[in-house]
Structure formats: C-alpha cells, structure tokens
A tleap script that builds the chain and sets N, CA, C and O, in Angstrom:
source leaprc.protein.ff14SB
mol = sequence {
  NMET ILE GLU ALA PHE PHE ALA SER GLY HIE
  ALA ALA ASP LEU ILE LEU ALA VAL LEU LEU
  VAL GLU ALA ALA TRP LEU ARG ALA GLY ALA
  GLY TRP SER TRP GLY ARG VAL LEU GLY LEU
  ILE GLY PRO ALA ALA LEU ILE VAL LEU GLY
  LEU ARG ALA ALA LEU THR GLY ALA GLN TRP
  TRP TRP ILE ALA LEU PRO LEU ALA ALA SER
  LEU PRO LEU HIE LEU MET ASP LEU ARG SER
  ARG LEU GLU CARG
}
set mol.1.N position { -31.563 -56.941 17.186 }
set mol.1.CA position { -32.155 -55.628 17.028 }
set mol.1.C position { -32.308 -54.941 18.393 }
set mol.1.O position { -31.905 -53.788 18.549 }
set mol.2.N position { -32.882 -55.631 19.371 }
set mol.2.CA position { -33.030 -55.062 20.714 }
set mol.2.C position { -31.663 -54.830 21.338 }
set mol.2.O position { -31.437 -53.818 22.001 }
set mol.3.N position { -30.748 -55.778 21.123 }
set mol.3.CA position { -29.399 -55.638 21.673 }
set mol.3.C position { -28.720 -54.404 21.121 }
set mol.3.O position { -28.068 -53.673 21.867 }
set mol.4.N position { -28.860 -54.157 19.836 }
set mol.4.CA position { -28.261 -52.972 19.214 }
set mol.4.C position { -28.898 -51.688 19.744 }
set mol.4.O position { -28.218 -50.675 19.903 }
set mol.5.N position { -30.193 -51.730 20.016 }
set mol.5.CA position { -30.905 -50.572 20.558 }
set mol.5.C position { -30.295 -50.145 21.897 }
set mol.5.O position { -30.135 -48.954 22.162 }
set mol.6.N position { -29.960 -51.124 22.734 }
set mol.6.CA position { -29.356 -50.820 24.023 }
set mol.6.C position { -27.872 -50.486 23.886 }
set mol.6.O position { -27.393 -49.535 24.504 }
set mol.7.N position { -27.146 -51.252 23.087 }
set mol.7.CA position { -25.706 -51.042 22.936 }
set mol.7.C position { -25.379 -49.675 22.335 }
set mol.7.O position { -24.323 -49.107 22.613 }
set mol.8.N position { -26.277 -49.156 21.520 }
set mol.8.CA position { -26.041 -47.849 20.900 }
set mol.8.C position { -26.377 -46.692 21.842 }
set mol.8.O position { -26.036 -45.543 21.560 }
set mol.9.N position { -27.035 -46.988 22.944 }
set mol.9.CA position { -27.438 -45.944 23.871 }
set mol.9.C position { -28.793 -45.342 23.548 }
set mol.9.O position { -29.259 -44.447 24.254 }
set mol.10.N position { -29.436 -45.826 22.482 }
set mol.10.CA position { -30.724 -45.259 22.083 }
set mol.10.C position { -31.832 -45.527 23.103 }
set mol.10.O position { -32.808 -44.780 23.166 }
set mol.11.N position { -31.690 -46.572 23.889 }
set mol.11.CA position { -32.675 -46.828 24.942 }
set mol.11.C position { -32.649 -45.680 25.956 }
set mol.11.O position { -33.697 -45.210 26.399 }
set mol.12.N position { -31.454 -45.242 26.313 }
set mol.12.CA position { -31.323 -44.104 27.221 }
set mol.12.C position { -31.827 -42.825 26.557 }
set mol.12.O position { -32.435 -41.983 27.218 }
set mol.13.N position { -31.580 -42.675 25.265 }
set mol.13.CA position { -32.079 -41.500 24.540 }
set mol.13.C position { -33.599 -41.430 24.594 }
set mol.13.O position { -34.173 -40.352 24.751 }
set mol.14.N position { -34.239 -42.570 24.467 }
set mol.14.CA position { -35.699 -42.626 24.538 }
set mol.14.C position { -36.190 -42.190 25.921 }
set mol.14.O position { -37.159 -41.439 26.034 }
set mol.15.N position { -35.521 -42.661 26.959 }
set mol.15.CA position { -35.890 -42.277 28.316 }
set mol.15.C position { -35.683 -40.771 28.510 }
set mol.15.O position { -36.516 -40.108 29.126 }
set mol.16.N position { -34.590 -40.237 27.993 }
set mol.16.CA position { -34.338 -38.798 28.095 }
set mol.16.C position { -35.417 -37.993 27.376 }
set mol.16.O position { -35.826 -36.934 27.852 }
set mol.17.N position { -35.875 -38.491 26.237 }
set mol.17.CA position { -36.951 -37.810 25.510 }
set mol.17.C position { -38.240 -37.791 26.327 }
set mol.17.O position { -38.948 -36.785 26.361 }
set mol.18.N position { -38.536 -38.906 26.981 }
set mol.18.CA position { -39.730 -38.966 27.833 }
set mol.18.C position { -39.589 -37.990 29.001 }
set mol.18.O position { -40.554 -37.318 29.366 }
set mol.19.N position { -38.395 -37.910 29.588 }
set mol.19.CA position { -38.169 -36.966 30.680 }
set mol.19.C position { -38.317 -35.523 30.204 }
set mol.19.O position { -38.828 -34.678 30.940 }
set mol.20.N position { -37.880 -35.240 28.997 }
set mol.20.CA position { -38.032 -33.900 28.432 }
set mol.20.C position { -39.505 -33.544 28.258 }
set mol.20.O position { -39.921 -32.431 28.577 }
set mol.21.N position { -40.286 -34.483 27.756 }
set mol.21.CA position { -41.731 -34.265 27.609 }
set mol.21.C position { -42.361 -34.043 28.983 }
set mol.21.O position { -43.207 -33.164 29.145 }
set mol.22.N position { -41.953 -34.835 29.966 }
set mol.22.CA position { -42.490 -34.677 31.323 }
set mol.22.C position { -42.133 -33.304 31.888 }
set mol.22.O position { -42.970 -32.651 32.511 }
set mol.23.N position { -40.898 -32.870 31.673 }
set mol.23.CA position { -40.472 -31.557 32.162 }
set mol.23.C position { -41.285 -30.447 31.510 }
set mol.23.O position { -41.700 -29.502 32.181 }
set mol.24.N position { -41.514 -30.556 30.207 }
set mol.24.CA position { -42.306 -29.542 29.502 }
set mol.24.C position { -43.736 -29.522 30.020 }
set mol.24.O position { -44.329 -28.455 30.178 }
set mol.25.N position { -44.288 -30.692 30.283 }
set mol.25.CA position { -45.658 -30.760 30.796 }
set mol.25.C position { -45.737 -30.165 32.204 }
set mol.25.O position { -46.667 -29.418 32.509 }
set mol.26.N position { -44.768 -30.491 33.060 }
set mol.26.CA position { -44.784 -29.946 34.410 }
set mol.26.C position { -44.652 -28.429 34.399 }
set mol.26.O position { -45.285 -27.735 35.195 }
set mol.27.N position { -43.826 -27.922 33.493 }
set mol.27.CA position { -43.606 -26.474 33.418 }
set mol.27.C position { -44.828 -25.769 32.836 }
set mol.27.O position { -45.349 -24.828 33.434 }
set mol.28.N position { -45.277 -26.216 31.688 }
set mol.28.CA position { -46.360 -25.525 30.983 }
set mol.28.C position { -47.738 -25.956 31.480 }
set mol.28.O position { -48.604 -25.119 31.735 }
set mol.29.N position { -47.931 -27.252 31.613 }
set mol.29.CA position { -49.255 -27.760 31.974 }
set mol.29.C position { -49.592 -27.610 33.438 }
set mol.29.O position { -50.704 -27.213 33.786 }
set mol.30.N position { -48.641 -27.925 34.299 }
set mol.30.CA position { -48.904 -27.883 35.738 }
set mol.30.C position { -48.439 -26.577 36.368 }
set mol.30.O position { -48.739 -26.310 37.532 }
set mol.31.N position { -47.710 -25.764 35.614 }
set mol.31.CA position { -47.271 -24.456 36.108 }
set mol.31.C position { -46.156 -24.488 37.129 }
set mol.31.O position { -46.028 -23.563 37.932 }
set mol.32.N position { -45.347 -25.533 37.117 }
set mol.32.CA position { -44.231 -25.629 38.056 }
set mol.32.C position { -43.150 -24.633 37.666 }
set mol.32.O position { -43.010 -24.285 36.493 }
set mol.33.N position { -42.384 -24.175 38.655 }
set mol.33.CA position { -41.228 -23.313 38.379 }
set mol.33.C position { -40.101 -24.159 37.790 }
set mol.33.O position { -40.080 -25.381 37.930 }
set mol.34.N position { -39.155 -23.468 37.119 }
set mol.34.CA position { -38.020 -24.200 36.536 }
set mol.34.C position { -37.204 -24.899 37.621 }
set mol.34.O position { -36.700 -26.000 37.400 }
set mol.35.N position { -37.069 -24.274 38.784 }
set mol.35.CA position { -36.315 -24.891 39.876 }
set mol.35.C position { -36.956 -26.173 40.366 }
set mol.35.O position { -36.272 -27.157 40.647 }
set mol.36.N position { -38.260 -26.153 40.465 }
set mol.36.CA position { -38.971 -27.350 40.923 }
set mol.36.C position { -38.887 -28.471 39.883 }
set mol.36.O position { -38.716 -29.639 40.231 }
set mol.37.N position { -39.010 -28.103 38.610 }
set mol.37.CA position { -38.886 -29.099 37.532 }
set mol.37.C position { -37.478 -29.686 37.531 }
set mol.37.O position { -37.304 -30.899 37.413 }
set mol.38.N position { -36.475 -28.819 37.663 }
set mol.38.CA position { -35.090 -29.287 37.669 }
set mol.38.C position { -34.832 -30.216 38.850 }
set mol.38.O position { -34.132 -31.219 38.716 }
set mol.39.N position { -35.397 -29.881 40.001 }
set mol.39.CA position { -35.218 -30.733 41.178 }
set mol.39.C position { -35.807 -32.117 41.005 }
set mol.39.O position { -35.269 -33.098 41.518 }
set mol.40.N position { -36.917 -32.197 40.279 }
set mol.40.CA position { -37.568 -33.492 40.083 }
set mol.40.C position { -36.963 -34.276 38.922 }
set mol.40.O position { -36.659 -35.460 39.060 }
set mol.41.N position { -36.791 -33.621 37.786 }
set mol.41.CA position { -36.354 -34.294 36.562 }
set mol.41.C position { -34.829 -34.377 36.456 }
set mol.41.O position { -34.298 -35.321 35.871 }
set mol.42.N position { -34.131 -33.398 37.017 }
set mol.42.CA position { -32.668 -33.333 36.890 }
set mol.42.C position { -31.927 -34.582 37.338 }
set mol.42.O position { -31.117 -35.114 36.580 }
set mol.43.N position { -32.185 -35.068 38.563 }
set mol.43.CA position { -31.461 -36.270 38.993 }
set mol.43.C position { -31.720 -37.468 38.085 }
set mol.43.O position { -30.800 -38.226 37.777 }
set mol.44.N position { -32.958 -37.640 37.660 }
set mol.44.CA position { -33.275 -38.765 36.764 }
set mol.44.C position { -32.538 -38.636 35.447 }
set mol.44.O position { -31.998 -39.616 34.934 }
set mol.45.N position { -32.515 -37.421 34.893 }
set mol.45.CA position { -31.825 -37.204 33.615 }
set mol.45.C position { -30.331 -37.489 33.751 }
set mol.45.O position { -29.730 -38.095 32.864 }
set mol.46.N position { -29.737 -37.057 34.850 }
set mol.46.CA position { -28.306 -37.311 35.045 }
set mol.46.C position { -28.014 -38.798 35.229 }
set mol.46.O position { -27.010 -39.296 34.720 }
set mol.47.N position { -28.870 -39.502 35.942 }
set mol.47.CA position { -28.687 -40.946 36.107 }
set mol.47.C position { -28.809 -41.651 34.763 }
set mol.47.O position { -28.050 -42.577 34.477 }
set mol.48.N position { -29.750 -41.223 33.944 }
set mol.48.CA position { -29.908 -41.832 32.616 }
set mol.48.C position { -28.713 -41.497 31.728 }
set mol.48.O position { -28.310 -42.322 30.909 }
set mol.49.N position { -28.140 -40.308 31.873 }
set mol.49.CA position { -26.917 -39.992 31.122 }
set mol.49.C position { -25.772 -40.917 31.545 }
set mol.49.O position { -24.983 -41.347 30.704 }
set mol.50.N position { -25.678 -41.221 32.832 }
set mol.50.CA position { -24.687 -42.191 33.295 }
set mol.50.C position { -24.953 -43.570 32.730 }
set mol.50.O position { -24.024 -44.283 32.351 }
set mol.51.N position { -26.222 -43.948 32.672 }
set mol.51.CA position { -26.603 -45.224 32.057 }
set mol.51.C position { -26.190 -45.263 30.598 }
set mol.51.O position { -25.652 -46.263 30.123 }
set mol.52.N position { -26.447 -44.164 29.886 }
set mol.52.CA position { -26.088 -44.107 28.459 }
set mol.52.C position { -24.586 -44.282 28.278 }
set mol.52.O position { -24.132 -44.994 27.382 }
set mol.53.N position { -23.825 -43.621 29.142 }
set mol.53.CA position { -22.370 -43.748 29.066 }
set mol.53.C position { -21.942 -45.200 29.300 }
set mol.53.O position { -21.063 -45.712 28.606 }
set mol.54.N position { -22.561 -45.850 30.268 }
set mol.54.CA position { -22.224 -47.250 30.560 }
set mol.54.C position { -22.607 -48.164 29.399 }
set mol.54.O position { -21.850 -49.066 29.038 }
set mol.55.N position { -23.776 -47.929 28.818 }
set mol.55.CA position { -24.222 -48.779 27.711 }
set mol.55.C position { -23.321 -48.658 26.488 }
set mol.55.O position { -23.138 -49.624 25.747 }
set mol.56.N position { -22.765 -47.485 26.281 }
set mol.56.CA position { -21.945 -47.266 25.083 }
set mol.56.C position { -20.464 -47.517 25.327 }
set mol.56.O position { -19.646 -47.306 24.432 }
set mol.57.N position { -20.112 -47.966 26.531 }
set mol.57.CA position { -18.718 -48.328 26.808 }
set mol.57.C position { -17.815 -47.142 27.073 }
set mol.57.O position { -16.616 -47.206 26.803 }
set mol.58.N position { -18.368 -46.063 27.596 }
set mol.58.CA position { -17.560 -44.879 27.898 }
set mol.58.C position { -16.607 -45.168 29.053 }
set mol.58.O position { -16.751 -46.157 29.771 }
set mol.59.N position { -15.640 -44.287 29.208 }
set mol.59.CA position { -14.714 -44.425 30.324 }
set mol.59.C position { -15.463 -44.220 31.633 }
set mol.59.O position { -16.524 -43.597 31.672 }
set mol.60.N position { -14.888 -44.758 32.703 }
set mol.60.CA position { -15.589 -44.791 33.989 }
set mol.60.C position { -16.004 -43.415 34.474 }
set mol.60.O position { -17.073 -43.275 35.067 }
set mol.61.N position { -15.189 -42.397 34.239 }
set mol.61.CA position { -15.525 -41.079 34.761 }
set mol.61.C position { -16.709 -40.455 34.042 }
set mol.61.O position { -17.384 -39.599 34.615 }
set mol.62.N position { -16.988 -40.860 32.791 }
set mol.62.CA position { -18.206 -40.386 32.109 }
set mol.62.C position { -19.454 -41.006 32.735 }
set mol.62.O position { -20.554 -40.463 32.629 }
set mol.63.N position { -19.268 -42.130 33.375 }
set mol.63.CA position { -20.376 -42.771 34.088 }
set mol.63.C position { -20.516 -42.150 35.483 }
set mol.63.O position { -21.623 -41.851 35.931 }
set mol.64.N position { -19.388 -41.961 36.154 }
set mol.64.CA position { -19.399 -41.477 37.533 }
set mol.64.C position { -19.824 -40.016 37.657 }
set mol.64.O position { -20.532 -39.667 38.602 }
set mol.65.N position { -19.413 -39.157 36.732 }
set mol.65.CA position { -19.723 -37.725 36.846 }
set mol.65.C position { -21.217 -37.423 36.883 }
set mol.65.O position { -21.660 -36.734 37.802 }
set mol.66.N position { -22.013 -37.904 35.932 }
set mol.66.CA position { -23.440 -37.584 36.036 }
set mol.66.C position { -24.117 -38.240 37.242 }
set mol.66.O position { -25.062 -37.683 37.802 }
set mol.67.N position { -23.637 -39.419 37.639 }
set mol.67.CA position { -24.208 -40.048 38.821 }
set mol.67.C position { -23.923 -39.211 40.065 }
set mol.67.O position { -24.803 -39.010 40.901 }
set mol.68.N position { -22.687 -38.725 40.181 }
set mol.68.CA position { -22.334 -37.890 41.326 }
set mol.68.C position { -23.072 -36.548 41.279 }
set mol.68.O position { -23.475 -36.030 42.320 }
set mol.69.N position { -23.248 -35.995 40.103 }
set mol.69.CA position { -23.931 -34.704 39.963 }
set mol.69.C position { -25.424 -34.814 40.280 }
set mol.69.O position { -26.064 -33.815 40.607 }
set mol.70.N position { -25.971 -36.011 40.185 }
set mol.70.CA position { -27.402 -36.167 40.476 }
set mol.70.C position { -27.700 -36.015 41.968 }
set mol.70.O position { -28.812 -35.633 42.334 }
set mol.71.N position { -26.740 -36.301 42.823 }
set mol.71.CA position { -26.982 -36.235 44.264 }
set mol.71.C position { -27.345 -34.827 44.740 }
set mol.71.O position { -28.350 -34.683 45.435 }
set mol.72.N position { -26.583 -33.779 44.406 }
set mol.72.CA position { -26.981 -32.446 44.885 }
set mol.72.C position { -28.377 -32.026 44.410 }
set mol.72.O position { -29.125 -31.403 45.163 }
set mol.73.N position { -28.723 -32.360 43.183 }
set mol.73.CA position { -30.063 -32.021 42.698 }
set mol.73.C position { -31.137 -32.789 43.462 }
set mol.73.O position { -32.193 -32.246 43.789 }
set mol.74.N position { -30.854 -34.049 43.740 }
set mol.74.CA position { -31.807 -34.851 44.508 }
set mol.74.C position { -31.975 -34.275 45.913 }
set mol.74.O position { -33.095 -34.180 46.414 }
set mol.75.N position { -30.872 -33.893 46.544 }
set mol.75.CA position { -30.947 -33.321 47.887 }
set mol.75.C position { -31.690 -31.990 47.878 }
set mol.75.O position { -32.430 -31.685 48.812 }
set mol.76.N position { -31.495 -31.193 46.820 }
set mol.76.CA position { -32.218 -29.930 46.685 }
set mol.76.C position { -33.728 -30.186 46.607 }
set mol.76.O position { -34.520 -29.506 47.260 }
set mol.77.N position { -34.103 -31.160 45.812 }
set mol.77.CA position { -35.517 -31.510 45.685 }
set mol.77.C position { -36.080 -32.025 47.008 }
set mol.77.O position { -37.175 -31.640 47.420 }
set mol.78.N position { -35.327 -32.889 47.662 }
set mol.78.CA position { -35.766 -33.443 48.933 }
set mol.78.C position { -35.951 -32.340 49.971 }
set mol.78.O position { -36.943 -32.330 50.699 }
set mol.79.N position { -35.010 -31.422 50.038 }
set mol.79.CA position { -35.111 -30.316 50.984 }
set mol.79.C position { -36.341 -29.461 50.728 }
set mol.79.O position { -37.046 -29.082 51.664 }
set mol.80.N position { -36.600 -29.156 49.459 }
set mol.80.CA position { -37.761 -28.328 49.141 }
set mol.80.C position { -39.068 -29.040 49.478 }
set mol.80.O position { -40.038 -28.399 49.882 }
set mol.81.N position { -39.098 -30.349 49.315 }
set mol.81.CA position { -40.313 -31.114 49.646 }
set mol.81.C position { -40.529 -31.170 51.157 }
set mol.81.O position { -41.661 -31.074 51.631 }
set mol.82.N position { -39.461 -31.324 51.893 }
set mol.82.CA position { -39.581 -31.405 53.354 }
set mol.82.C position { -39.947 -30.064 53.973 }
set mol.82.O position { -40.572 -30.024 55.033 }
set mol.83.N position { -39.568 -28.968 53.326 }
set mol.83.CA position { -39.900 -27.640 53.841 }
set mol.83.C position { -41.369 -27.312 53.651 }
set mol.83.O position { -41.911 -26.482 54.381 }
set mol.84.N position { -42.029 -27.944 52.686 }
set mol.84.CA position { -43.451 -27.641 52.422 }
set mol.84.C position { -44.345 -28.222 53.442 }
set mol.84.O position { -45.563 -28.057 53.361 }
savepdb mol mol.pdb
quit
C-alpha cells in the first residue's frame, strides 16, 4: 500500500497540496506579494514535480527540466532576501 502510494506519485501530490496551502496562507494570511510567495514556494514545487516524475518512471528530461527551472527561482528569492 505504501509502495503504491509512492510509485503512483501521490506522495509528491500530497506535498504539492501542502505547498499550495502554504502559498495561500502566505499570500492571504501573512500578506506576502505573489513574487515573494513564488520565490519561496516555487523552487520547492518544481523540485517536487521532478520527484514526481522520477517516482512515476518518466523520461529523464521530465525530471531534469523542473529541477533546472527551480534554480532561477531560488536565486531570485536569495537575491531578494540578501537585499533586505
């Protein structure tokens, strides 16, 4: 049962749902801008999408693309934090 949960990618789906709730809370509850939320949550979401692709046996580029796309968002977030 647990093995199927991971093999189907549903474990990653659960993590993505938690990230979505966190993003909504940061936006509505904490009053963060969309750019700031994207900088914080975006890289994590993209890494989890790469994880989901790996768990479901996707081709290598479906794993590599979201992982590579997470770097610019992470750098954007890092830059904004260092400027403050």
